[in-house]
C-alpha positions in Angstrom: 9.0 -41.8 22.8 12.1 -39.5 23.2 14.9 -40.4 25.8 14.8 -38.0 28.8 17.8 -36.4 28.3 16.7 -35.6 24.6 13.7 -34.5 25.8 15.0 -32.3 28.5 17.9 -30.9 25.7 15.0 -30.0 23.0 13.4 -28.1 26.0 16.2 -26.1 27.1 16.9 -25.3 23.2 13.2 -24.0 23.2 13.4 -21.9 26.3 16.6 -20.3 24.6 14.9 -19.5 21.1 11.9 -18.2 23.2 14.1 -15.7 25.2 15.2 -14.5 22.0 13.8 -10.7 21.7 12.0 -10.8 18.1 12.8 -8.2 15.8 10.6 -4.8 15.7 8.1 -4.7 13.3 8.2 -2.6 10.3 7.0 1.2 11.3 7.5 0.3 15.0 9.3 2.9 15.6 13.0 1.5 14.6 14.7 3.4 11.4 16.1 0.5 9.1 19.8 0.5 9.4 21.4 3.0 6.7 23.3 0.2 5.0 20.1 -2.2 4.8 17.6 -2.2 2.2 14.4 -1.4 3.6 11.9 -4.6 3.6 8.8 -4.7 1.7 6.4 -3.2 3.9 8.4 -0.6 4.5 8.8 0.0 0.9 5.3 -0.4 0.0 3.9 1.9 2.6 6.3 4.5 1.0 4.8 4.1 -2.2 1.5 4.4 -1.1 2.3 7.8 0.8 4.2 8.9 -2.3 1.0 8.4 -4.4 -1.6 9.7 -2.1 0.6 13.0 -1.2 0.4 13.8 -5.2 -3.1 13.3 -5.1 -3.7 15.1 -1.8 -1.8 17.5 -3.8 -3.0 17.5 -7.1 -0.2 17.1 -8.7 -1.4 15.1 -11.5 1.8 14.4 -13.5 3.5 13.4 -10.3 0.6 11.0 -9.4 0.4 9.6 -13.1 3.9 9.3 -13.1 4.0 6.3 -10.4 1.2 4.6 -12.5 2.1 1.6 -15.4 1.2 2.6 -18.5 -0.2 -0.2 -19.5 -2.4 0.5 -16.1 -5.8 -1.6 -15.4 -7.9 0.1 -13.0 -10.9 -1.8 -11.4 -13.6 0.3 -10.5 -16.8 -1.2 -8.8 -18.8 1.6 -10.1 -17.0 2.2 -13.5 -15.5 -0.7 -14.2 -12.0 -1.5 -15.9 -10.1 1.6 -17.2 -6.8 2.4 -19.0 -4.2 5.1 -17.8 -5.1 7.3 -20.3 -8.4 7.3 -19.0 -7.8 7.4 -15.2 -5.5 10.2 -16.0 -8.1 12.2 -17.5 -11.0 11.5 -14.7 -8.2 12.4 -12.4 -7.6 15.6 -14.3 -11.4 16.2 -14.6 -11.9 15.8 -10.3 -9.2 17.8 -9.7 -10.5 20.7 -11.6 -13.8 20.5 -9.9 -12.3 21.9 -7.2 -14.1 19.9 -4.6 -11.3 19.6 -1.9 -11.2 15.6 -2.2 -8.6 13.9 0.3 -7.3 10.9 0.7 -6.2 9.3 4.3 -5.3 5.7 4.8 -7.3 4.0 7.6 -4.5 3.1 9.9 -3.3 -0.4 10.3 -5.3 -1.6 7.3 -2.5 -2.2 4.8 -1.5 -5.3 4.1 1.6 -6.5 1.9 2.2 -9.4 0.4 5.1 -10.4 -1.9 4.8 -11.2 -5.6 8.0 -12.9 -6.4 9.7 -12.1 -9.5 7.2 -9.3 -10.1 6.7 -6.8 -7.2 4.0 -6.6 -4.2 0.5 -7.0 -3.6 -1.0 -3.6 -1.1 -4.6 -4.2 0.3 -6.3 -2.0 2.8 -9.0 0.5 3.5 -9.1 4.8 2.7 -11.2 7.2 3.5 -11.8 9.8 0.8 -13.5 13.3 2.0 -14.8 16.1 -0.1 -17.3 18.9 -0.3 -20.6 18.0 -2.2 -24.0 20.6 -1.9 -21.0 22.7 0.7 -21.0 19.9 2.9 -18.1 17.3 3.7 -18.8 14.0 2.6 -16.5 11.0 3.5 -16.7 7.5 2.6 -14.3 4.8 3.2 -13.4 2.1 0.7 -11.2 -1.0 0.2 -8.4 -0.9 -2.4 -5.8 -3.6 -3.8 -2.8 -1.9 -5.7 -0.3 -4.4 -7.5 2.8 -2.6 -7.4 5.5 -3.7 -10.3 8.9 -3.5 -9.6 11.1 -3.2 -13.1 14.1 -1.1 -14.5 12.4 2.5 -13.7 11.2 1.5 -10.5 8.2 0.9 -8.7 4.7 1.4 -10.5 1.1 0.7 -9.7 0.7 -1.7 -12.5 -3.4 -2.8 -11.3 -5.3 -1.3 -9.2 -8.8 -2.3 -7.7 -11.1 0.1 -5.8 -14.3 -1.0 -4.2 -17.0 -1.4 -1.7 -18.6 2.4 -2.7 
C-alpha cells in the first residue's frame, strides 16, 4: 500500500495529465504544420485519393504509375493477378464506357504501419457503373499494402474481396 502522501501526489499528477487536451485526430480539420511531415494515416489517405482520382478519371497511365511493377493483386473472383494483367483489365474496363466510379465508404479506412517497409490500408469502397442501362452499385472490402521506396509510395499488394 502506498503512503497517503504518495497516493495523493500520483492522483494529482493523473488529474493534470487528464486535463491536457489531446491533439486532434488526423483529418479532424486541422492541417498539419507546413514544416511537419504528415502522419502515416494522412499520407495513406492522400495516396488512396490520388489512386482513385486517377481511376475515376480513367487515367490509366497515372493510375498504373502508383502500382509497384511487382504488383500482386488478389481478387476473390479472379484470383492472383500481376501488374500486366491488372493494366490490361483496367484498359478493357475503361474502354467499355460503363462510367465506373469508386467512392471510399466514409470512416472505414484504417492504416497500420509496416515498419521499415510501408503501411497497410484497409477499408470499404463502393463501385458504381452502368449495366444494361441501369446504375449498378456494390460495396466491397479492400486491403492495400503500400511500400515506401526510393521512387515514393507504391501499392505493392492489393486484396479486393466481399464481391
